[in-house]
N, C-alpha and C positions, 0 to 999 in steps of 0.2 A: 097885339099878340094876345091870344087867349088859349084856353085848353083845347078848343075845337081846332084851332089852327095847328097846334102841336100834334093832335090826333091825326090830322090830314098828312102831315110830314112823315110821321112814323108809319102810318098805314101805306102811304105811297112807297116808302123805302121797302117795306115788307113785300108789297106786290111786285116790285121791280127785281129785288135781289134774293128773295127766299122762296123756296118751293111751297112752304105752308107756314101757318102761325106757330106750330110747334118748333120748327127749325129756328125761327127768329127768337122765340121766347127763350130757347136754350142759349142762343148767342148773346143775348143781353142780360142773362143771369137769373131768369125766373126758374124756380125749381120745378114748376109744372105749368103746362099751357093754360090752365084755368086761372092762375094768378095773372098772366099776361092778358087774358080775356077780360078779367075784372078791371084791371088797370086801364085798358083801352076804352071800356064802356064808361068809366068815370071821366076820362078825357073827352070822349064824344058828347057826354051829357052837358058839358060846359056850364056847370052851375055857377051862378054869380058869387056864391059864398066860398068857392074854393080858394085856398091860400094863393095859388099861382095867379088866378084872376085878380085877386085883391092886390097883389104885388104889382101886376101890370097896370092896374088902374091908378095906383099911387104914383108909379113912375111916369105914367102918361100925364098926370096932373102936374108933375114937376118938370115936364118937358123932355122926358126920356122915352126911348122905345127899346124893346128887346128884339134883336134880329138873330135868327138862326141861320147859320150857313155851314155847309159841309167843310170839314177840314181839308186844306189844300186847294180850295177853290178861290 
């Protein structure tokens, strides 16, 4: 798991269930669509130094993995 994979999950959810980015950004609590856009760009960039990617690498080295699944599935 890494930031790019999380980006793909969120982006796919938006494309399937929301009319546009603004609608999704409101649903998930961003006060303006630009904040959502910046957040998504950071995930998509998938920088090695991101905290999430560091946590994933550490967990992987310890034999763990992060799995994202939709509630109720």
